[in-house]
C-alpha positions as CSV (number, residue, x, y, z in Angstrom):
1,M,0.0,0.0,0.0
2,H,1.3,3.5,-0.9
3,F,0.3,6.6,0.9
4,I,2.0,9.0,-1.5
5,P,1.8,9.2,-5.4
6,E,3.6,6.3,-7.1
7,K,6.2,8.6,-8.8
8,L,7.1,10.2,-5.5
9,D,7.3,6.8,-3.9
10,D,9.6,5.6,-6.6
11,Y,11.8,8.7,-6.0
12,V,11.9,7.9,-2.2
13,V,13.0,4.3,-2.9
14,A,15.6,5.4,-5.5
15,H,17.2,7.8,-3.1
16,S,17.2,5.4,-0.1
17,E,19.8,2.7,0.5
18,S,19.8,-0.1,-2.0
19,E,18.8,-3.7,-1.1
20,P,21.8,-5.9,-0.4
21,E,22.5,-8.7,-2.9
22,L,21.7,-11.5,-0.4
23,L,18.3,-10.0,0.2
24,Q,17.7,-9.7,-3.5
25,Q,18.4,-13.4,-3.8
26,L,16.1,-14.1,-0.9
27,T,13.3,-12.1,-2.5
28,R,13.7,-13.9,-5.8
29,E,13.5,-17.3,-4.2
30,T,10.6,-16.2,-2.0
31,F,8.6,-15.3,-5.1
32,Q,9.6,-18.4,-6.9
33,K,9.0,-21.0,-4.1
34,I,6.8,-19.6,-1.3
35,L,3.1,-19.0,-1.1
36,Q,2.0,-15.4,-0.4
37,P,5.4,-13.9,-1.1
38,R,4.1,-10.4,-0.6
39,M,4.1,-11.1,3.2
40,S,7.8,-10.3,3.1
41,S,8.9,-6.9,4.3
42,G,10.2,-5.8,0.9
43,P,13.3,-3.7,0.1
44,Y,12.2,-0.2,1.2
45,Q,10.7,-1.3,4.5
46,G,13.7,-3.6,5.0
47,R,16.0,-0.6,4.7
48,V,13.9,1.2,7.3
49,L,14.1,-1.7,9.7
50,S,17.9,-1.9,9.1
51,M,18.3,1.8,9.8
52,I,16.3,1.7,13.0
53,S,18.2,-1.3,14.2
54,K,21.5,0.4,13.4
55,L,20.4,3.5,15.4
56,I,19.6,1.4,18.4
57,N,22.6,-1.0,18.1
58,P,20.7,-3.6,20.1
59,K,22.2,-6.6,21.9
60,N,19.0,-8.6,22.0
61,I,16.3,-8.5,19.3
62,L,13.0,-10.4,19.3
63,E,11.1,-11.0,16.1
64,I,7.6,-12.4,16.3
65,G,6.8,-13.7,12.8
66,T,9.8,-14.8,10.7
67,F,8.2,-15.7,7.4
68,T,11.2,-16.3,5.0
69,G,13.7,-14.3,7.2
70,Y,13.9,-11.1,5.2
71,S,13.1,-8.8,8.1
72,T,15.3,-10.9,10.4
73,L,18.4,-10.2,8.3
74,C,17.5,-6.5,8.0
75,L,17.2,-6.2,11.8
76,A,20.4,-8.2,12.4
77,E,22.4,-5.5,10.5
78,G,22.3,-3.3,13.6
79,L,23.3,-6.0,16.2
80,K,26.1,-5.6,18.5
81,S,29.0,-8.1,17.8
82,N,27.9,-10.2,20.8
83,G,24.2,-9.8,20.1
84,T,21.4,-12.2,19.1
85,V,18.1,-12.3,17.2
86,D,15.5,-14.6,18.6
87,T,12.9,-15.1,15.8
88,I,9.7,-17.1,16.2
89,D,7.5,-18.7,13.5
90,V,4.8,-21.4,13.5
91,N,5.5,-22.6,9.9
92,E,7.9,-25.5,10.1
93,E,8.0,-25.7,6.3
94,L,9.9,-22.4,6.1
95,Y,12.5,-23.4,8.8
96,D,15.1,-24.7,6.4
97,F,14.5,-22.0,3.8
98,Q,15.1,-19.4,6.5
99,R,18.2,-21.2,7.8
100,K,19.8,-21.3,4.4
101,F,19.8,-17.6,4.0
102,F,20.7,-16.9,7.6
103,D,23.8,-19.1,7.2
104,K,24.7,-17.3,4.0
105,S,24.8,-14.0,5.9
106,E,27.4,-12.8,8.3
107,Y,24.8,-13.0,11.1
108,G,24.0,-16.7,10.9
109,K,25.5,-17.7,14.2
110,Q,23.7,-14.8,15.9
111,I,20.2,-15.8,14.7
112,V,18.2,-18.3,16.9
113,Q,15.1,-19.8,15.3
114,H,12.2,-20.8,17.5
115,L,9.5,-23.0,15.9
116,G,6.0,-22.9,17.5
117,N,3.4,-20.7,19.1
118,A,5.0,-17.4,20.2
119,L,2.6,-17.2,23.1
120,N,4.2,-20.3,24.5
121,I,7.8,-19.5,23.5
122,I,8.1,-15.9,24.6
123,P,7.8,-16.7,28.4
124,T,10.7,-19.2,28.1
125,L,13.1,-16.6,26.7
126,E,15.2,-15.6,29.7
127,K,16.6,-12.3,28.5
128,N,15.6,-8.7,28.1
129,F,15.3,-7.1,24.7
130,D,16.4,-3.8,23.2
131,L,14.3,-4.2,20.0
132,V,11.1,-6.2,19.2
133,F,9.5,-6.5,15.8
134,I,5.9,-7.8,15.7
135,D,4.7,-9.0,12.3
136,A,2.5,-12.1,13.0
137,D,-1.2,-12.9,13.6
138,K,-2.9,-9.6,14.2
139,D,-5.4,-11.0,16.6
140,N,-2.6,-11.7,19.0
141,Y,-0.8,-8.4,18.8
142,I,-2.2,-7.3,22.2
143,N,-1.2,-10.6,23.8
144,Y,2.3,-10.3,22.4
145,F,2.6,-6.8,23.7
146,H,1.6,-7.9,27.3
147,L,4.1,-10.8,27.1
148,I,7.1,-8.7,25.9
149,I,6.7,-5.4,27.7
150,D,8.3,-6.6,31.0
151,K,11.1,-8.3,29.0
152,M,12.2,-5.0,27.5
153,N,14.9,-2.7,28.7
154,E,14.1,0.9,29.5
155,G,14.2,2.8,26.2
156,A,13.8,-0.3,24.1
157,I,11.7,-0.2,20.9
158,I,8.8,-2.2,19.7
159,L,8.1,-2.1,15.9
160,S,4.7,-3.2,14.9
161,D,3.8,-3.9,11.3
162,N,0.6,-3.6,9.3
163,V,-1.0,-1.2,11.8
164,L,-2.9,0.6,9.0
165,W,-4.3,-2.6,7.7
166,S,-4.7,-1.5,4.0
167,G,-6.6,1.6,5.2
168,K,-9.3,-0.4,6.9
169,V,-8.6,1.3,10.2
170,I,-10.5,4.4,9.0
171,Q,-13.3,2.6,7.3
172,T,-16.6,1.5,8.9
173,L,-15.9,-1.6,10.8
174,D,-17.6,-4.8,9.7
175,P,-18.7,-6.6,12.9
176,K,-17.5,-9.9,11.3
177,D,-14.0,-8.4,10.5
178,K,-12.1,-9.7,13.5
179,M,-8.6,-8.8,12.2
180,T,-9.4,-5.1,11.6
181,K,-11.0,-5.0,15.1
182,A,-7.9,-6.5,16.6
183,V,-5.6,-3.9,14.8
184,L,-7.8,-1.1,16.0
185,E,-7.7,-2.3,19.6
186,Y,-3.9,-2.7,19.4
187,N,-3.4,0.8,18.0
188,T,-5.6,2.1,20.9
189,L,-3.5,0.2,23.4
190,L,-0.3,1.6,22.1
191,K,-1.7,5.1,22.3
192,E,-3.1,4.8,25.8
193,D,-0.7,2.5,27.6
194,N,1.5,4.7,29.8
195,R,4.5,2.3,29.6
196,V,5.2,3.3,26.1
197,E,5.3,6.4,23.8
198,T,4.3,5.8,20.2
199,V,4.3,7.2,16.7
200,V,2.7,5.7,13.6
201,L,4.6,5.9,10.4
202,P,2.7,5.7,7.1
203,I,5.3,3.3,5.6
204,R,3.8,0.6,3.3
205,D,1.0,-0.9,5.4
206,G,1.8,1.1,8.5
207,L,4.7,0.8,11.0
208,T,4.4,1.8,14.6
209,I,7.5,2.7,16.7
210,S,6.8,2.4,20.4
211,R,9.5,3.3,23.0
212,K,9.4,1.8,26.5
213,L,9.4,4.5,29.2
């Protein structure tokens, strides 16, 4: 989804950092071999994630929703040399695909894959995080928030994807549309919870930056 005219969006992309070669390869294989390839973050948002991670220079990153590992690798670009990314996904069919590209990167040994339900896995992670990226099932965004908030260091950042939900957040809500309802409730939570301060960026399908106070 684009919030500015296509030609202006093209200009923005052309004058931002280029997509690294490994991520270009990952994108090609994702579109060749994986169902719903557009679930991947994409080159522009990937550079945004990379830049935010580099500004934070986190030691510990948590990613909820790995898909093919594109965003994982973007986030890993900002890691401290002794840092780790814990990334969680429920799709076991993607595990080896992810690992192949992780191991091709310079961050392979720093990326820890977790296979299963994030609601069960997050409580087992015995560390505090400097950066969290949520890009999974929207109806559990609120549950993820409540699980991670006490595992975050002061000043840590939560990035939440798809918070504008193809513009449905400003349309009349269909009572049967549980996903849009969940996104609306999550956005309200981030605005009202006094443990975080939040800004929404109109990047692609909407990206929220929330800082723990």
